[in-house]
C-alpha positions in Angstrom: 72.6 123.1 109.2 69.7 121.8 111.3 71.7 118.8 112.4 74.5 121.1 113.4 72.3 123.3 115.6 71.0 120.3 117.5 74.4 119.2 118.5 76.1 122.6 118.7 76.0 123.3 122.4 76.8 119.7 123.5 79.7 119.6 121.0 81.1 123.0 122.2 80.9 121.8 125.7 82.8 118.7 124.7 85.4 120.8 123.0 86.0 122.8 126.2 86.3 119.6 128.3 88.8 118.2 125.8 90.9 121.3 125.8 90.6 121.6 122.0 91.2 125.3 121.7 93.4 127.3 119.4 96.9 128.1 120.4 95.8 131.7 121.2 93.0 134.0 120.3 89.9 135.5 121.7 86.7 135.1 119.7 86.0 135.1 116.0 84.9 138.8 115.8 88.0 139.9 117.6 90.2 137.8 115.3 88.6 139.2 112.1 88.9 142.8 113.4 92.6 142.2 114.2 93.3 140.8 110.8 93.9 137.2 112.1 93.6 134.0 110.1 93.2 130.8 112.2 95.0 127.9 110.6 94.8 124.3 111.9 97.5 121.9 110.6 98.6 118.3 111.2 102.0 117.4 112.4 103.9 116.8 109.1 107.2 117.8 107.5 105.1 120.1 105.2 103.7 121.9 108.2 107.2 122.5 109.6 108.2 124.2 106.4 105.2 126.4 106.3 105.4 127.3 110.0 109.0 128.5 109.5 107.8 130.7 106.6 104.7 132.2 108.2 106.5 135.5 109.2 107.0 136.0 105.5 103.3 135.7 104.9 102.4 138.0 107.8 104.7 140.7 106.6 103.5 140.6 103.0 99.8 140.3 103.8 99.5 142.3 107.0 97.6 139.4 108.6 98.5 137.5 111.7 98.4 133.7 111.6 97.0 131.9 114.7 98.3 128.4 114.3 97.0 125.2 115.9 99.2 122.1 115.1 98.0 118.7 116.2 98.7 115.0 115.7 96.3 113.2 113.3 94.1 111.7 116.0 93.9 115.0 117.8 93.1 116.7 114.6 90.3 114.3 113.8 88.9 114.8 117.3 88.9 118.6 116.9 87.2 118.5 113.5 84.6 116.1 114.8 83.7 118.5 117.5 84.1 121.9 116.0 83.0 121.3 112.5 79.9 119.3 113.6 79.0 122.2 115.9 79.3 124.7 113.0 82.1 126.5 114.9 83.7 129.5 113.1 86.9 129.1 115.2 88.7 127.5 112.3 89.4 129.4 109.0 91.9 127.2 107.2 92.0 123.4 107.8 94.5 120.7 106.7 92.5 117.6 105.8 92.9 114.2 104.0 90.9 114.4 100.8 90.6 110.7 100.2 89.9 109.7 103.8 87.5 112.4 105.0 87.0 114.8 102.1 83.7 113.3 100.8 82.2 113.1 104.3 83.2 116.7 105.1 81.8 118.0 101.8 78.5 116.1 102.3 78.2 117.6 105.7 78.8 121.1 104.4 82.0 121.7 106.3 84.1 122.7 103.2 83.7 126.0 101.4 83.3 126.0 97.6 86.6 127.2 96.2 85.8 126.7 92.5 85.7 130.4 91.6 88.7 131.3 93.7 91.0 128.6 92.2 90.0 129.5 88.6 90.2 133.3 88.9 93.9 133.7 89.6 95.9 132.9 86.5 99.2 133.7 88.3 98.5 131.2 91.1 97.6 128.8 88.3 95.1 126.0 89.1 95.9 124.5 85.7 99.4 123.7 87.0 97.9 121.0 89.3 98.1 117.4 88.3 94.8 115.7 87.3 94.8 113.0 90.0 95.1 115.4 93.0 92.6 117.8 91.4 90.1 115.0 91.1 90.6 114.0 94.7 89.9 117.5 96.0 86.8 118.0 93.8 83.4 116.7 95.1 80.2 116.9 93.0 82.0 119.2 90.5 83.0 121.7 93.2 86.6 122.3 94.2 86.6 122.0 98.0 90.3 121.8 98.7 93.8 122.5 97.3 96.3 119.6 97.3 99.5 120.1 99.2 101.2 116.7 99.4 101.1 113.9 96.9 101.9 110.3 96.8 102.4 107.7 94.1 103.2 104.0 94.4 106.6 103.0 93.1 108.8 99.9 93.1 111.6 99.9 95.6 114.3 97.3 94.8 117.7 96.1 95.8 120.3 96.8 93.1 122.8 94.4 94.5 120.5 91.5 94.6 119.3 92.0 91.0 122.9 92.3 89.8 124.0 89.2 91.6 121.1 87.3 90.1 121.7 88.7 86.6 118.2 90.3 86.6 116.9 93.4 85.0 114.6 95.8 86.8 111.1 94.4 86.2 108.9 96.4 83.8 105.8 94.2 83.9 103.9 92.3 86.6 105.0 89.0 84.9 108.7 90.1 85.2 108.2 91.1 88.8 106.8 87.7 89.7 109.6 85.9 87.9 112.3 88.0 89.5 110.8 87.6 93.0 110.6 83.8 92.4 114.2 83.7 91.2 115.6 85.6 94.2 113.5 83.6 96.7 114.7 80.3 95.2 118.3 81.3 95.1 118.3 82.8 98.7 115.5 81.3 100.8 116.3 83.7 103.7 115.5 86.7 101.4 112.0 87.4 100.5 111.5 88.1 96.8 108.7 90.6 97.5 107.2 92.4 100.5 104.3 94.8 100.8 101.5 95.7 103.2 99.3 92.8 104.3 96.8 94.3 106.8 93.2 94.1 105.6 92.7 97.9 105.7 96.3 99.1 105.4 97.0 97.1 102.2 94.0 98.5 100.3 95.8 101.7 99.3 98.8 99.9 97.9 96.8 97.1 96.4 94.8 99.8 94.5 97.6 100.3 92.0 97.7 96.6 91.2 93.9 96.7 90.8 94.1 99.6 88.3 97.0 98.0 86.5 95.0 94.8 85.9 92.2 96.9 84.5 89.9 97.1 87.6 88.6 99.5 90.1 86.6 99.4 93.3 83.4 100.7 91.6 82.3 100.8 88.0 81.2 103.8 86.0 77.7 103.7 87.5 79.0 103.6 91.0 78.3 100.0 91.7 80.7 97.5 93.3 83.3 96.1 90.9 85.5 94.2 93.3 84.4 90.8 91.8 85.2 91.8 88.2 87.5 89.4 86.3 90.2 92.1 86.5 89.8 92.6 90.3 89.9 88.8 90.9 93.1 88.6 88.9 94.6 91.5 90.9 93.7 90.0 94.3 95.2 86.7 93.3 98.3 88.3 92.0 99.0 90.6 94.9 98.3 87.9 97.5 100.2 85.3 95.6 103.4 87.4 95.5 103.4 87.7 99.2 102.3 84.1 99.9 104.7 82.5 97.5 107.7 84.8 97.6 107.2 86.9 100.7 108.9 86.7 104.1 108.5 83.4 106.0 105.6 83.3 108.4 104.4 86.7 107.2 101.6 88.2 109.3 98.4 89.6 107.8 98.5 92.8 109.8 101.4 94.7 108.4 101.2 98.3 107.4 104.0 100.4 106.0 106.3 100.5 109.1 106.5 96.7 109.3 106.9 96.1 105.6 109.4 98.9 105.3 111.4 97.4 108.2 111.7 94.1 106.4 113.0 95.8 103.3 115.4 98.2 105.1 116.8 95.4 107.2 117.9 93.7 104.0 115.4 90.9 104.0 113.5 91.5 100.8 114.4 92.3 97.1 111.3 94.1 96.0 108.8 96.3 97.8 106.0 98.4 96.5 105.1 101.5 98.5 104.4 105.2 98.5 107.2 107.3 97.0 106.8 109.8 99.9 108.3 107.3 102.3 111.5 106.9 100.3 113.9 108.5 102.8 113.2 105.6 105.2 115.0 103.4 102.7 117.8 105.7 101.7 118.8 107.2 105.0 121.7 105.2 106.4 120.5 105.9 109.9 117.3 104.0 109.2 118.3 101.5 106.5 121.0 98.9 106.3 120.6 98.8 102.5 120.6 102.6 101.9 123.4 102.4 99.4 121.8 99.7 97.3 118.2 100.9 97.0 116.8 101.6 93.5 113.4 102.9 92.4 111.3 102.3 89.3 107.8 102.9 88.1 105.2 100.3 89.1 105.5 97.4 86.7 102.8 97.3 84.1 99.9 94.9 84.3 97.5 93.9 81.5 96.1 97.5 81.6 99.5 99.2 81.8 101.3 100.8 84.7 98.5 102.6 86.6 99.6 103.5 90.1 97.6 105.9 92.2 98.6 109.6 92.2 96.8 111.1 95.1 97.0 114.0 97.5 97.5 112.6 101.0 96.7 116.1 102.5 95.1 119.3 101.3 94.0 122.7 102.6 90.4 123.7 102.8 88.3 126.7 104.1 85.8 126.1 106.8 82.4 126.9 105.4 81.3 128.3 108.8 84.2 130.7 108.9 83.3 134.4 108.6 86.9 135.0 107.6 87.0 133.2 104.2 88.7 136.0 102.3 91.7 136.0 104.6 91.6 132.2 104.7 92.0 132.0 100.9 94.9 134.5 101.0 96.7 132.1 103.3 96.0 129.1 101.1 97.1 131.1 98.0 100.4 131.8 99.6 101.0 128.4 101.1 100.2 126.6 97.8 101.9 129.1 95.5 104.5 127.8 93.0 107.3 129.2 95.2 106.1 127.6 98.4 105.4 124.3 96.6 108.9 124.2 95.2 110.4 125.0 98.6 108.4 122.1 100.2 109.4 119.7 97.4 113.0 120.5 97.9 112.6 119.6 101.6 111.3 116.2 100.6 107.5 116.8 100.3 106.3 115.7 96.8 104.2 118.4 95.4 101.0 118.4 93.3 102.1 121.0 90.8 103.4 119.8 87.4 105.8 122.8 87.3 107.9 121.6 90.3 108.5 118.3 88.6 109.5 119.9 85.4 111.9 122.2 87.2 115.4 120.7 87.7 115.6 122.4 91.0 112.4 120.6 92.1 114.0 117.2 91.6 117.5 118.1 92.7 117.1 116.5 96.1 115.5 113.3 94.9 117.3 110.2 93.7 117.4 110.4 89.9 115.7 107.1 89.4 112.9 108.0 91.9 112.3 111.3 90.1 112.0 109.4 86.8 109.6 106.9 88.4 107.5 109.7 89.8 107.2 111.4 86.5 105.8 108.2 84.9 103.5 107.7 87.8 102.2 111.2 87.8 101.4 111.0 84.1 99.6 107.6 84.3 98.3 107.9 87.8 94.7 107.3 89.1 93.3 109.9 91.5 92.2 107.7 94.3 93.9 104.9 96.3 90.8 103.6 98.2 87.0 103.5 97.5 85.6 107.0 97.0 82.9 106.9 99.7 81.8 108.7 102.8 82.6 106.1 105.4 86.1 105.2 104.1 87.2 103.0 107.0 84.4 100.6 106.7 84.8 100.3 102.9 88.5 99.5 103.3 87.7 96.7 105.7 85.3 95.2 103.2 87.4 95.4 100.0 90.5 94.4 101.9 89.1 91.0 102.9 90.1 89.3 99.6 93.7 90.6 100.0 94.0 88.7 103.3 92.2 85.6 101.8 94.7 85.5 98.9 97.7 85.9 101.2 96.6 83.1 103.5 95.9 80.7 100.6 92.1 80.9 100.5 90.2 81.3 97.2 90.6 84.9 96.2 87.8 84.7 93.7 85.3 83.4 96.3 86.5 86.1 98.7 86.0 88.7 96.0 82.5 87.5 95.4 81.7 87.8 99.1 83.3 91.2 99.3 81.3 92.4 96.3 78.0 91.5 97.9 79.0 93.2 101.2 80.4 96.2 99.4 77.3 96.7 97.3 75.1 96.6 100.4 77.5 99.2 101.9 77.2 101.4 98.9 73.4 101.1 98.9 73.3 102.1 102.6 75.3 105.3 101.9 72.7 106.4 99.5 69.9 106.3 102.1 
């Protein structure tokens, strides 16, 4: 709180100069007296669904919602200014649990929701999947409620597999063999494509790391990126791309570039977040829409262990004087009914009940729904290092991915990354 007071006036002035104000509204006291809850959300398909349903909430609750909707960069700018200043102008905030959640919790920006989530059996916190719950819990305190989930699955071309007489790979060994067979039979078609950028690839590489039996840190919180399992995972992931990937592949691809290669019909296999599936199945975006199949991530030595994470969640601003109404909004927005409605609109939900409900999977390709069910059961609750300064950590642990793709020694790169990552972890404890 002391640090906040030091920067408060400068930060508020900066906010005014940046124009980062709510859509409407007059001061926190006026808002509370008028029964207003101020909600800040990111531009997202989930947001569009909630925004359309807000009149329903206002009518049932008697509250008025004052909505601010921003792009991700604008959202980060607003949070950096207002939360750091201890502003009470935000009641409900949409945030990224694995990217900024730990930093926000450490800085005291997020209210403790533990008692609230556990006291309403009808709303049912127990209905939430384990991975997303873990990601929105910091130091044994629930600081957010997941709203959107992602898991890594295997995208593949049914026609190419059929032509080659191949089955859908169920293991990493089978995936490599199939990618090799397709690349050799059709040199212009990549056997495998995935993210290659040093930071961007970390989230998708994480599922390979877990499936080989590794993780970014060990049980004591120390770096584990040079474990035998991690070295095998780095070598495998990079080797797939180097040996069977697109010709002259760059090492700065994120999902849009990798997805474009797959949807243009230039790759047989692609591992990516399930939440992006419509890019591959929409004929307006994909030349191979009619031939795309989905499967669970192939099993490595430790099994199939993809990440199962919440990419976004809702939290209550600790500085808000309107926390009771903020929680009422979150209760409604994350209810079983609203989660089911969002899922039917293409937003994968964090509740187990919506995946068990036939209506909840009715809008998804059948094989994708089956792959998601497997991934949700076996999934790991993080897809990047669980640290405060996530961006820097991703840069460090992503180095061996690039090294492996470019043909350098992945084991040596993992050793170097381990040393750098441990220094980073030590620095965060100071």
